[in-house]
C-alpha positions in Angstrom: 14.9 39.6 -6.4 12.8 38.1 -9.2 16.0 36.5 -10.7 17.0 35.2 -7.3 13.5 33.7 -6.8 13.7 32.0 -10.2 17.1 30.5 -9.4 15.9 29.2 -6.1 12.9 27.6 -7.8 15.2 25.9 -10.3 17.4 24.7 -7.5 14.4 23.3 -5.7 13.2 21.5 -8.9 16.7 20.1 -9.4 16.6 18.8 -5.8 13.2 17.3 -6.4 14.5 15.4 -9.5 17.6 14.2 -7.6 15.4 12.9 -4.8 13.2 11.0 -7.2 16.2 9.6 -9.0 17.7 8.4 -5.7 14.5 6.7 -4.6 14.1 5.2 -8.1 17.6 3.7 -8.0 16.8 2.3 -4.5 13.5 0.5 -5.5 15.2 -0.9 -8.5 17.4 -2.9 -6.1 14.4 -4.5 -4.4 14.4 -7.6 -6.6 17.9 -8.4 -5.4 16.6 -8.6 -1.8 14.5 -11.7 -2.6 17.7 -13.8 -2.7 18.4 -12.9 0.9 15.0 -14.3 2.0 15.0 -17.9 3.4 12.6 -18.9 0.6 11.5 -17.6 -2.8 8.7 -15.0 -2.6 5.2 -16.5 -3.1 3.0 -15.5 -6.0 1.2 -13.0 -3.8 4.5 -11.1 -3.3 5.5 -11.3 -6.9 2.1 -9.9 -8.0 2.7 -6.6 -6.3 6.5 -6.2 -5.6 9.3 -5.7 -8.1 11.1 -9.1 -8.6 13.1 -11.0 -11.1 10.2 -13.4 -11.6 7.0 -11.2 -11.5 3.7 -12.9 -11.5 2.0 -9.9 -13.2 3.1 -7.9 -16.2 5.9 -5.4 -15.5 3.6 -2.4 -15.9 1.2 -3.7 -13.3 4.0 -4.1 -10.7 6.1 -1.0 -11.5 3.4 1.5 -12.2 2.1 1.8 -8.6 5.6 1.7 -7.2 6.7 4.7 -9.3 3.4 6.5 -8.5 4.1 6.0 -4.8 7.7 7.3 -5.2 6.4 10.4 -7.1 3.9 11.4 -4.4 6.3 10.6 -1.6 8.9 13.0 -3.1 6.2 15.6 -3.7 5.2 15.3 0.0 8.8 15.8 1.1 9.2 18.7 -1.3 6.0 20.5 -0.3 5.7 19.7 3.4 9.1 18.3 4.5 7.7 14.9 5.5 6.1 11.9 3.9 3.0 12.0 6.1 1.5 14.6 3.8 1.4 12.1 0.9 -2.2 11.0 1.4 -3.4 14.6 1.7 -1.7 15.5 -1.6 -3.0 12.4 -3.3 -6.6 13.2 -2.2 -6.5 17.0 -2.6 -5.1 16.8 -6.1 -7.4 14.0 -7.0 -4.5 11.9 -8.2 -6.4 8.6 -8.1 -8.2 9.4 -11.4 -5.0 10.7 -13.0 -3.0 7.7 -12.1 -5.8 5.3 -13.2 -5.9 7.0 -16.6 -2.2 6.8 -17.0 -2.1 3.1 -15.9 -4.9 2.3 -18.4 -2.8 3.8 -21.2 0.0 1.4 -20.1 -2.2 -1.6 -20.6 -3.9 -2.1 -17.2 -7.4 -2.6 -18.2 -10.7 -2.4 -16.3 -10.4 -2.4 -12.5 -6.7 -3.2 -12.7 -5.8 0.5 -13.3 -7.9 1.6 -10.3 -6.5 -1.1 -8.1 -3.0 0.0 -9.0 -4.0 3.6 -8.1 -5.5 2.4 -4.8 -2.2 0.6 -3.9 -0.4 4.0 -4.2 -2.8 5.5 -1.6 -2.4 2.5 0.8 1.4 2.8 0.6 1.1 6.5 1.4 -1.1 5.7 4.4 1.7 3.7 5.9 3.5 6.9 6.8 0.7 7.8 9.3 1.3 6.9 13.0 -2.1 5.2 13.0 -0.9 2.6 10.5 1.7 1.3 13.0 0.7 -2.0 14.6 1.9 -4.1 17.4 -0.1 -7.2 16.4 0.4 -9.1 13.2 -1.2 -7.7 10.0 -2.9 -4.4 9.3 -3.9 -1.9 12.0 -7.5 -1.2 12.8 -7.1 2.2 11.2 -6.0 0.7 7.9 -9.0 -1.7 8.0 -11.3 1.3 8.2 -9.9 2.6 4.9 -12.1 1.9 1.9 -9.1 1.0 -0.4 -7.9 -1.6 2.0 -11.4 -3.1 2.3 -11.7 -3.2 -1.5 -8.3 -4.7 -2.3 -8.6 -7.3 0.5 -11.9 -8.4 -0.9 -13.7 -7.6 2.3 -17.4 -8.7 2.1 -20.3 -9.7 4.4 -21.8 -13.1 4.6 -24.6 -13.8 7.0 -23.6 -10.8 9.0 -19.9 -11.7 9.3 -17.1 -9.8 7.5 -14.7 -12.0 5.6 -11.6 -11.1 3.6 -10.0 -13.0 0.7 -6.9 -14.9 1.6 -4.9 -14.3 -1.6 -6.0 -10.6 -1.9 -5.2 -10.0 1.8 -1.7 -11.5 1.4 -1.1 -9.3 -1.7 -1.9 -6.3 0.4 0.3 -7.5 3.2 3.3 -7.8 0.9 2.5 -4.5 -0.6 2.6 -2.8 2.8 6.2 -4.0 3.1 7.3 -1.9 0.1 8.6 1.0 2.2 10.5 -1.4 4.5 12.0 -3.1 1.5 12.9 0.2 -0.1 14.7 1.2 3.0 16.6 -2.1 3.1 17.5 -1.8 -0.6 19.0 1.6 0.1 21.6 0.1 2.5 25.1 -0.4 1.3 25.0 -4.0 2.3 22.0 -6.4 2.8 20.9 -6.3 6.4 19.9 -9.8 7.2 18.3 -8.8 10.5 15.9 -6.5 8.6 15.1 -9.3 6.1 14.4 -11.7 8.9 12.1 -9.1 10.6 10.1 -8.7 7.4 9.8 -12.5 7.1 8.7 -13.0 10.7 6.1 -10.2 10.4 4.7 -11.7 7.2 4.6 -15.2 8.7 2.9 -14.0 11.8 0.3 -12.0 9.9 -0.5 -14.8 7.5 -0.8 -17.3 10.4 -3.0 -15.0 12.4 -5.4 -14.5 9.4 -5.6 -18.3 8.9 -6.3 -18.9 12.6 -9.1 -16.2 12.4 -10.7 -18.0 9.6 -10.3 -14.9 7.5 -13.0 -13.2 9.6 -12.1 -9.5 10.2 -13.5 -9.1 13.7 -11.9 -12.3 14.9 -8.6 -11.2 13.4 -8.8 -7.8 15.1 -10.1 -9.0 18.5 -10.2 -12.8 18.8 -11.7 -12.7 22.4 -14.7 -10.5 21.3 -15.5 -12.3 18.1 -17.7 -14.9 19.8 -19.8 -12.4 21.6 -21.1 -10.2 18.8 -21.2 -10.0 15.0 -20.2 -6.9 13.1 -22.6 -5.0 11.0 -22.8 -6.1 7.4 -20.4 -4.2 5.1 -21.7 -1.8 2.5 -19.0 -2.2 -0.1 -17.7 1.0 -1.7 -18.6 1.5 -5.4 -16.2 2.8 -8.0 -18.5 3.6 -10.9 -16.6 6.8 -11.8 -13.6 8.8 -10.8 -15.7 11.3 -8.7 -17.0 8.5 -6.5 -13.6 7.0 -6.1 -11.9 10.3 -5.1 -14.6 11.1 -2.6 -16.0 7.8 -1.4 -19.1 7.6 0.7 -18.4 7.1 4.4 -18.5 3.5 5.4 -19.5 1.9 8.7 -16.5 1.4 10.9 -15.7 -2.2 11.8 -14.6 -2.2 15.4 -14.3 -5.0 17.9 -16.9 -4.8 20.7 
């Protein structure tokens, strides 16, 4: 029985490695998809997605992509689905581990923590609450401290604003799972590419029309009636604070 258990474990580990290798080969084809878009990717896309002409150093782009793949495979291996990825990431306190690894790869200062935060955001996309019918990010994603941090969300005179370039980087990053799926196809699906383009265009346009004000973006009709509470930005002074951030005030349209 003990030998049988050991053999089964080895088989499972082999399967785990095969899955990771499969996903790795898939995301390595993402740069090829750019040619199928109607226009070259903007700098905000090339700052976070694998491409033939990256805006950032290769480590800054590929490190969080590989981290996302690793946790995704672990979630499938342990729970049989990708929705468990965030729980695994938080329970094992992988943020600190990834940040330390990324720092050793040359990502200095906050860049290593930002890369680790992108991993968690990509994992959040497997949650049903992350699905949206309107352009951009869902209300549930906006309540996440990593999303708020990476989009540069801040309060000014009682109004919450987000940074245009940072927001568009996050938007492009949230397309990583979709692009990975498209890259895994035998042939390029132009319909899928057009869908990603249309979603990005609509999300960027909606943010511009909202004046990069969060409440107006989430609920344009209610934005003129009331102002949201000022944001208390999350602090990331040490790994303990980052892994278990203090609860923030929810930003909801009233």
